[in-house]
C-alpha positions in Angstrom: 18.8 -54.2 0.7 17.5 -51.0 -0.8 14.0 -50.0 0.2 13.0 -53.6 1.1 13.3 -54.6 4.8 12.4 -57.7 6.6 12.8 -59.0 10.1 15.1 -62.0 10.0 16.6 -63.9 13.0 19.7 -65.9 12.8 22.1 -67.4 15.3 25.6 -66.0 15.7 26.7 -68.7 13.3 24.1 -67.8 10.6 21.7 -70.7 11.2 18.0 -70.2 11.8 16.4 -69.8 15.2 13.4 -72.0 15.9 10.1 -70.3 16.5 9.7 -71.5 20.0 13.1 -70.1 21.0 12.2 -66.6 19.7 8.8 -66.8 21.5 10.5 -67.7 24.8 13.2 -65.0 24.4 10.5 -62.4 23.6 8.3 -63.3 26.5 11.4 -63.1 28.9 12.2 -59.6 27.6 8.6 -58.5 28.1 8.5 -59.9 31.7 11.9 -58.3 32.5 10.5 -54.9 31.4 7.3 -55.4 33.5 5.1 -55.6 30.4 2.2 -58.0 29.8 2.6 -61.1 27.6 2.1 -60.4 23.9 2.3 -62.6 20.9 5.3 -62.0 18.7 2.9 -61.4 15.8 1.5 -58.3 17.7 4.8 -56.5 16.8 3.5 -56.6 13.2 0.3 -54.9 14.2 2.1 -52.4 16.3 4.4 -51.5 13.4 1.4 -51.1 11.1 -0.4 -48.8 13.6 2.7 -46.7 14.1 3.1 -46.3 10.4 -0.5 -45.3 10.0 -0.3 -42.9 13.0 2.7 -41.2 11.4 0.8 -40.7 8.2 2.4 -43.4 6.1 0.0 -44.2 3.2 -2.1 -47.3 3.4 -0.5 -48.4 0.1 3.0 -48.4 1.7 1.7 -50.2 4.9 0.2 -52.8 2.6 3.5 -53.3 0.8 5.5 -53.6 4.1 3.0 -56.1 5.5 3.1 -58.0 2.2 -0.7 -58.0 1.9 -1.7 -59.0 -1.6 -4.7 -56.6 -1.7 -5.0 -53.2 -0.1 -8.5 -54.2 1.2 -6.8 -56.7 3.5 -4.8 -53.9 5.1 -7.7 -51.5 5.2 -10.0 -54.1 6.8 -7.4 -55.1 9.4 -6.7 -51.5 10.5 -10.0 -49.8 9.8 -10.5 -49.3 13.6 -7.4 -47.0 13.5 -8.6 -45.0 10.6 -11.4 -42.8 12.1 -9.0 -41.6 14.8 -6.4 -40.7 12.2 -9.0 -39.0 10.0 -10.2 -36.9 13.0 -6.6 -35.9 13.8 -6.0 -35.0 10.1 -9.2 -32.8 10.0 -8.1 -31.1 13.3 -4.8 -30.3 11.8 -6.4 -28.9 8.6 -8.9 -26.9 10.6 -6.1 -25.5 12.8 -4.1 -24.5 9.7 -7.1 -22.8 8.1 -8.8 -21.1 11.1 -6.0 -20.3 13.6 -4.6 -16.8 13.7 
């Protein structure tokens, strides 16, 4: 597979799962864990936010989400960016001014 990774679901016999089955399975797991209902698509957003929070470049996040243009990625996650920028500046400030 190399550097490319994709989330693919298959039955134990290699056939495809139907979307509604995955949704029901996912919702049951959330309920069992005492978590609120979420769309399966929210996992994609969560992955992007984790990558950005860990300092993964926007370009890499764009590639992993398979957005054709980086502007799509930037627009979708711009609400996360000010917090990340503040954290970055705090780290730089700490490195420069701490004793």
